[in-house]
DSSP file (Angstrom, degrees, kcal/mol; ACC not computed):
  #  RESIDUE AA STRUCTURE BP1 BP2  ACC     N-H-->O    O-->H-N    N-H-->O    O-->H-N    TCO  KAPPA ALPHA  PHI   PSI    X-CA   Y-CA   Z-CA
    1    1 A M              0   0    0      0, 0.0     0, 0.0     0, 0.0     0, 0.0   0.000 360.0 360.0 360.0 131.8    0.0    0.0    0.0
    2    2 A N        +     0   0    0      2,-0.0     2,-0.5     0, 0.0     0, 0.0   0.386 360.0  81.1 -91.9   2.9    1.4    3.4   -1.0
    3    3 A I        -     0   0    0     68,-0.0     8,-0.1     8,-0.0    68,-0.0  -0.950  57.5-172.6-111.1 125.4   -0.7    5.3    1.5
    4    4 A Q        -     0   0    0     -2,-0.5    39,-0.1    37,-0.1     6,-0.1  -0.937  18.1-140.4-117.8 107.5    0.6    5.4    5.1
    5    5 A P        -     0   0    0      0, 0.0     2,-0.3     0, 0.0    39,-0.2  -0.262  18.7-130.8 -62.0 152.7   -1.9    7.0    7.6
    6    6 A L    >   -     0   0    0     37,-0.2     3,-1.8    38,-0.1    37,-0.3  -0.725  57.3 -22.1-105.2 156.2   -0.4    9.3   10.3
    7    7 A A  T 3  S-     0   0    0     -2,-0.3    38,-3.0     1,-0.2    36,-0.1  -0.190 128.9 -11.0  52.1-122.3   -1.0    9.3   14.0
    8    8 A D  T 3  S+     0   0    0     36,-0.2    73,-3.0    35,-0.1     2,-0.3   0.040 104.5 117.4-100.0  26.8   -4.3    7.7   15.1
    9    9 A R  E <   -A   80   0A   0     -3,-1.8    34,-2.1    71,-0.2     2,-0.3  -0.658  43.8-162.6 -96.7 152.1   -5.7    7.4   11.6
   10   10 A V  E     -AB  79  42A   0     69,-3.2    69,-2.2    -2,-0.3     2,-0.5  -0.959  14.8-136.5-130.3 149.4   -6.7    4.2    9.7
   11   11 A L  E     -AB  78  41A   0     30,-2.9    29,-3.4    -2,-0.3    30,-1.3  -0.932  26.9-170.6-106.6 124.8   -7.3    3.5    6.0
   12   12 A I  E     -AB  77  39A   0     65,-3.1    65,-2.7    -2,-0.5    27,-0.2  -0.943  21.7-146.8-122.9 135.6  -10.3    1.2    5.4
   13   13 A K  E     - B   0  38A   0     25,-2.8    25,-2.2    -2,-0.4    63,-0.2  -0.898  32.8-131.0 -96.3 110.7  -11.6   -0.5    2.3
   14   14 A P  E     - B   0  37A   0      0, 0.0    23,-0.3     0, 0.0    61,-0.1  -0.258  19.7-108.9 -62.8 147.0  -15.4   -0.5    2.6
   15   15 A A        -     0   0    0     21,-2.7    21,-0.1     1,-0.1     2,-0.0  -0.458  47.1 -92.8 -68.2 147.6  -17.2   -3.8    2.0
   16   16 A P        -     0   0    0      0, 0.0    -1,-0.1     0, 0.0     2,-0.1  -0.335  42.3-109.8 -64.5 145.6  -19.2   -3.7   -1.2
   17   17 A A        -     0   0    0      1,-0.1     2,-0.2    17,-0.1    16,-0.1  -0.396  43.3 -90.5 -70.9 152.2  -22.9   -2.6   -1.0
   18   18 A E        -     0   0    0     14,-0.2    14,-0.1     1,-0.2    -1,-0.1  -0.453  33.8-166.6 -67.2 132.7  -25.5   -5.2   -1.5
   19   19 A E  S    S+     0   0    0      1,-0.2     7,-2.6    -2,-0.2     2,-0.4   0.759  70.8  26.6 -87.0 -29.5  -26.6   -5.5   -5.1
   20   20 A K  E     -F   25   0B   0      5,-0.2     2,-0.5     2,-0.0    -1,-0.2  -0.996  53.6-165.7-142.9 137.1  -29.7   -7.6   -4.6
   21   21 A I  E >  S-F   24   0B   0      3,-2.4     3,-2.2    -2,-0.4     2,-0.4  -0.974  76.6 -42.7-123.1 115.8  -32.1   -8.2   -1.8
   22   22 A G  T 3  S-     0   0    0     -2,-0.5    -2,-0.0     1,-0.3     0, 0.0  -0.542 123.8 -29.2  63.5-121.4  -34.2  -11.3   -2.4
   23   23 A G  T 3  S+     0   0    0     -2,-0.4     2,-0.5    -3,-0.1    -1,-0.3   0.302 116.4 103.0-106.1   7.2  -35.1  -11.1   -6.1
   24   24 A I  E <   -F   21   0B   0     -3,-2.2    -3,-2.4     2,-0.0     2,-0.5  -0.800  63.7-142.2 -98.2 128.3  -35.0   -7.3   -6.3
   25   25 A I  E     -F   20   0B   0     -2,-0.5    -5,-0.2    -5,-0.2    -6,-0.1  -0.763  16.7-139.1 -88.3 129.9  -32.0   -5.5   -7.8
   26   26 A I        -     0   0    0     -7,-2.6     5,-0.1    -2,-0.5     2,-0.0  -0.774  14.2-131.0 -91.6 125.4  -31.1   -2.3   -6.0
   27   27 A P    >>  -     0   0    0      0, 0.0     3,-1.5     0, 0.0     4,-0.7  -0.370  26.0-108.8 -71.2 157.0  -30.1    0.6   -8.2
   28   28 A D  G >4 S+     0   0    0      1,-0.3     3,-0.8     2,-0.2    -2,-0.0   0.836 116.9  57.7 -54.5 -36.9  -26.8    2.5   -7.3
   29   29 A T  G 34 S+     0   0    0      1,-0.2    -1,-0.3     3,-0.0    -3,-0.0   0.734 109.1  44.8 -69.2 -21.8  -28.7    5.6   -6.1
   30   30 A A  G <4 S+     0   0    0     -3,-1.5    -1,-0.2     2,-0.1    -2,-0.2   0.482  84.6 115.5-101.2  -4.1  -30.7    3.5   -3.5
   31   31 A K    <<  -     0   0    0     -3,-0.8     2,-0.3    -4,-0.7   -12,-0.1  -0.438  64.9-127.1 -69.2 137.0  -27.8    1.5   -2.1
   32   32 A E        -     0   0    0     -2,-0.1   -14,-0.2   -14,-0.1    -1,-0.1  -0.640  27.9-104.1 -83.6 141.3  -27.0    2.1    1.5
   33   33 A K        -     0   0    0     -2,-0.3    -1,-0.1     1,-0.1     2,-0.0  -0.442  43.3-112.8 -62.0 129.6  -23.4    3.0    2.4
   34   34 A P        -     0   0    0      0, 0.0    -1,-0.1     0, 0.0   -17,-0.1  -0.334  18.9-155.5 -66.4 148.9  -21.8   -0.1    4.0
   35   35 A L  S    S+     0   0    0     -3,-0.1    26,-2.2   -21,-0.1     2,-0.3   0.174  70.6  60.9-111.3  15.4  -20.9    0.2    7.6
   36   36 A K  E     + C   0  60A   0     24,-0.2   -21,-2.7   -21,-0.1     2,-0.3  -0.958  55.3 144.4-138.3 159.9  -18.1   -2.4    7.7
   37   37 A G  E     -BC  14  59A   0     22,-2.0    22,-2.8    -2,-0.3     2,-0.4  -0.960  43.6 -83.5-172.0-174.7  -14.8   -2.8    6.0
   38   38 A E  E     -BC  13  58A   0    -25,-2.2   -25,-2.8    -2,-0.3     2,-0.4  -0.927  36.2-120.9-114.8 133.4  -11.2   -4.1    6.2
   39   39 A V  E     +B   12   0A   0     18,-3.0    17,-3.1    -2,-0.4   -27,-0.2  -0.580  30.5 176.9 -71.0 126.5   -8.3   -2.1    7.7
   40   40 A V  E     -     0   0A   0    -29,-3.4     2,-0.3     1,-0.4   -28,-0.2   0.793  64.2  -2.6-100.0 -39.2   -5.7   -1.7    5.0
   41   41 A A  E     -B   11   0A   0    -30,-1.3   -30,-2.9    13,-0.1    -1,-0.4  -0.988  61.8-158.9-152.9 154.0   -3.1    0.5    6.8
   42   42 A T  E     -B   10   0A   0     -2,-0.3   -32,-0.2   -32,-0.2   -35,-0.1  -0.937  17.3-123.0-133.9 156.8   -2.8    2.2   10.2
   43   43 A G        -     0   0    0    -34,-2.1   -37,-0.2    -2,-0.3   -35,-0.1  -0.159  38.3-101.9 -80.2-173.1   -0.8    5.0   11.7
   44   44 A N        -     0   0    0      1,-0.3     7,-0.5   -39,-0.2   -36,-0.2   0.480  57.1-120.0 -92.0  -3.3    1.5    4.5   14.7
   45   45 A G  B     -G   50   0C   0    -38,-3.0    -1,-0.3     5,-0.2     2,-0.2  -0.352  29.3 -86.5  89.4-178.0   -0.9    6.0   17.2
   46   46 A T        -     0   0    0      3,-2.7     5,-0.1    -2,-0.1    -3,-0.0  -0.721  36.4 -99.2-121.8 174.7   -0.3    9.0   19.4
   47   47 A K  S    S+     0   0    0     -2,-0.2     3,-0.1     1,-0.2    -1,-0.0   0.782 126.3  41.1 -66.6 -23.9    1.3    9.4   22.8
   48   48 A D  S    S+     0   0    0      1,-0.2     2,-0.4     2,-0.0    -1,-0.2   0.682 119.6  42.9 -94.0 -21.6   -2.2    9.5   24.3
   49   49 A E  S    S-     0   0    0      2,-0.0    -3,-2.7     3,-0.0    -1,-0.2  -0.949  72.8-146.1-135.0 114.5   -3.8    6.8   22.3
   50   50 A E  B     -G   45   0C   0     -2,-0.4     2,-0.7    -5,-0.2    -5,-0.2  -0.517  27.7-114.6 -74.5 141.5   -2.1    3.4   21.4
   51   51 A M        +     0   0    0     -7,-0.5    -1,-0.1    -2,-0.2    -9,-0.0  -0.693  40.4 168.2 -79.6 115.3   -3.0    2.0   18.0
   52   52 A I        +     0   0    0     -2,-0.7     2,-0.2     2,-0.0    -1,-0.2   0.627  51.2  85.1-102.9 -17.4   -4.9   -1.3   18.6
   53   53 A L        -     0   0    0      4,-0.0     2,-0.3     3,-0.0    28,-0.0  -0.521  58.4-171.7 -81.3 153.3   -6.1   -1.8   15.0
   54   54 A K    >   -     0   0    0     -2,-0.2     3,-2.0   -13,-0.1   -15,-0.2  -0.955  36.0 -77.2-140.6 161.0   -3.9   -3.6   12.5
   55   55 A A  T 3  S+     0   0    0     -2,-0.3   -15,-0.2     1,-0.2     3,-0.1  -0.303 116.4  32.2 -57.6 137.1   -4.1   -4.3    8.8
   56   56 A G  T 3  S+     0   0    0    -17,-3.1    -1,-0.2     1,-0.4     2,-0.2   0.192  83.3 133.4  98.8 -15.5   -6.5   -7.1    8.0
   57   57 A D    <   -     0   0    0     -3,-2.0   -18,-3.0   -18,-0.1     2,-0.5  -0.468  52.2-137.9 -67.4 136.9   -8.9   -6.4   10.8
   58   58 A N  E     -CD  38  88A   0     30,-0.6    30,-3.5   -20,-0.2     2,-0.3  -0.873  34.4-178.8 -93.5 127.7  -12.6   -6.4    9.8
   59   59 A V  E     -CD  37  87A   0    -22,-2.8   -22,-2.0    -2,-0.5     2,-0.4  -0.852  30.0-136.5-131.0 159.8  -14.3   -3.4   11.5
   60   60 A L  E     -CD  36  86A   0     26,-2.4    25,-2.3    -2,-0.3    26,-1.4  -0.921  29.7-179.3-109.6 141.9  -17.6   -1.7   11.9
   61   61 A Y  E     - D   0  84A   0    -26,-2.2    23,-0.2    -2,-0.4    22,-0.0  -0.917  32.6 -79.9-139.7 165.4  -17.7    2.1   11.8
   62   62 A G    >   -     0   0    0     21,-1.2     3,-1.5    -2,-0.3    -1,-0.0  -0.225  40.9-113.3 -67.0 154.6  -20.3    4.9   12.1
   63   63 A K  T 3  S+     0   0    0      1,-0.3    -1,-0.1   -28,-0.0   -30,-0.0   0.828 115.0  31.9 -58.2 -37.9  -22.5    5.9    9.2
   64   64 A Y  T 3  S+     0   0    0      3,-0.0    -1,-0.3     0, 0.0     2,-0.2   0.099  93.2 127.1-110.1  22.1  -21.0    9.3    8.7
   65   65 A S    <   +     0   0    0     -3,-1.5    14,-0.1    18,-0.1    -4,-0.1  -0.477  52.9   8.0 -80.7 148.6  -17.4    8.5    9.7
   66   66 A G  S    S-     0   0    0     -2,-0.2     2,-0.5    11,-0.1    13,-0.2   0.152  76.6 -82.4  82.1 170.1  -14.3    9.1    7.7
   67   67 A T  E     -E   78   0A   0     11,-2.3    11,-2.3     2,-0.0     2,-0.3  -0.967  40.8-123.0-116.3 128.5  -13.3   10.9    4.5
   68   68 A E  E     -E   77   0A   0     -2,-0.5     2,-0.4     9,-0.2     9,-0.2  -0.539  32.1-177.0 -75.3 135.1  -13.7    9.2    1.2
   69   69 A I  E     -E   76   0A   0      7,-2.7     7,-3.3    -2,-0.3     2,-0.5  -0.990  16.5-154.6-131.9 138.8  -10.5    8.8   -0.8
   70   70 A E  E     +E   75   0A   0     -2,-0.4     2,-0.4     5,-0.2     5,-0.2  -0.976  20.5 171.9-114.8 124.8  -10.0    7.4   -4.3
   71   71 A F  E >   -E   74   0A   0      3,-2.6     3,-1.8    -2,-0.5    -2,-0.0  -0.987  67.0 -15.2-137.3 122.5   -6.6    6.0   -5.0
   72   72 A E  T 3  S-     0   0    0     -2,-0.4    -1,-0.1     1,-0.3     3,-0.1   0.870 128.3 -52.2  51.7  42.8   -5.5    4.0   -8.1
   73   73 A G  T 3  S+     0   0    0      1,-0.2     2,-0.3    -3,-0.0    -1,-0.3   0.412 117.0 109.2  80.3  -2.0   -9.2    3.4   -9.0
   74   74 A E  E <   - E   0  71A   0     -3,-1.8    -3,-2.6   -61,-0.0     2,-0.4  -0.827  63.3-132.2-107.6 146.3  -10.1    2.0   -5.5
   75   75 A K  E     + E   0  70A   0     -2,-0.3     2,-0.3    -5,-0.2    -5,-0.2  -0.835  31.2 170.0-100.3 135.3  -12.3    3.7   -3.0
   76   76 A Y  E     - E   0  69A   0     -7,-3.3    -7,-2.7    -2,-0.4     2,-0.4  -0.852  27.4-131.8-133.2 166.8  -11.2    3.9    0.7
   77   77 A L  E     -AE  12  68A   0    -65,-2.7   -65,-3.1    -2,-0.3     2,-0.5  -0.993  12.2-158.4-121.4 133.3  -12.1    5.7    3.9
   78   78 A M  E     +AE  11  67A   0    -11,-2.3   -11,-2.3    -2,-0.4     2,-0.3  -0.957  30.3 149.7-108.7 124.2   -9.6    7.5    6.1
   79   79 A M  E     -A   10   0A   0    -69,-2.2   -69,-3.2    -2,-0.5     2,-0.1  -0.953  47.6 -91.7-147.6 166.2  -10.8    7.9    9.7
   80   80 A R  E >   -A    9   0A   0     -2,-0.3     3,-1.7   -71,-0.3     4,-0.4  -0.485  37.5-117.5 -76.1 151.9   -9.5    8.2   13.2
   81   81 A Q  G >  S+     0   0    0    -73,-3.0     3,-1.4     1,-0.3    -1,-0.1   0.841 114.7  63.2 -57.2 -33.6   -9.3    5.0   15.2
   82   82 A S  G 3  S+     0   0    0      1,-0.3    -1,-0.3   -74,-0.2   -73,-0.1   0.675  93.0  63.2 -68.8 -16.4  -11.9    6.4   17.6
   83   83 A D  G <  S+     0   0    0     -3,-1.7   -21,-1.2   -22,-0.0     2,-0.4   0.631  82.3  94.8 -80.4 -13.9  -14.5    6.5   14.8
   84   84 A V  E <   -D   61   0A   0     -3,-1.4   -23,-0.3    -4,-0.4     3,-0.1  -0.661  58.5-167.4 -79.4 128.9  -14.2    2.7   14.6
   85   85 A L  E     -     0   0A   0    -25,-2.3     2,-0.3    -2,-0.4   -24,-0.2   0.849  59.0 -13.0 -87.1 -36.9  -17.0    1.1   16.7
   86   86 A A  E     -D   60   0A   0    -26,-1.4   -26,-2.4     2,-0.0     2,-0.5  -0.994  54.2-118.1-162.3 157.6  -15.9   -2.6   16.8
   87   87 A I  E     -D   59   0A   0     -2,-0.3     2,-0.5   -28,-0.2   -28,-0.3  -0.917  31.2-140.7-100.4 130.2  -13.6   -5.3   15.4
   88   88 A V  E      D   58   0A   0    -30,-3.5   -30,-0.6    -2,-0.5    -2,-0.0  -0.816 360.0 360.0 -94.1 124.9  -15.6   -8.2   13.8
   89   89 A K              0   0    0     -2,-0.5    -1,-0.1   -32,-0.1   -30,-0.0   0.408 360.0 360.0-105.4 360.0  -14.1  -11.6   14.5
């Protein structure tokens, strides 16, 4: 990965939105933003907050968390570690 987050920030690749529910195909405009994803890269933390997330963790985050970034044709979210709600095991 060519992006290295700083301090307490993490880079997350969001899970794809659902294309189909039952037999109904959902158009792009009606798809809900996914609330889970995979951590791709992390910063080193700060002196007040240790970085507990690591690359490869599957996480849940808030609906309006993070800043959307597009890099090399892929969409990512950059957010603070504190915006992550849980690690999914």
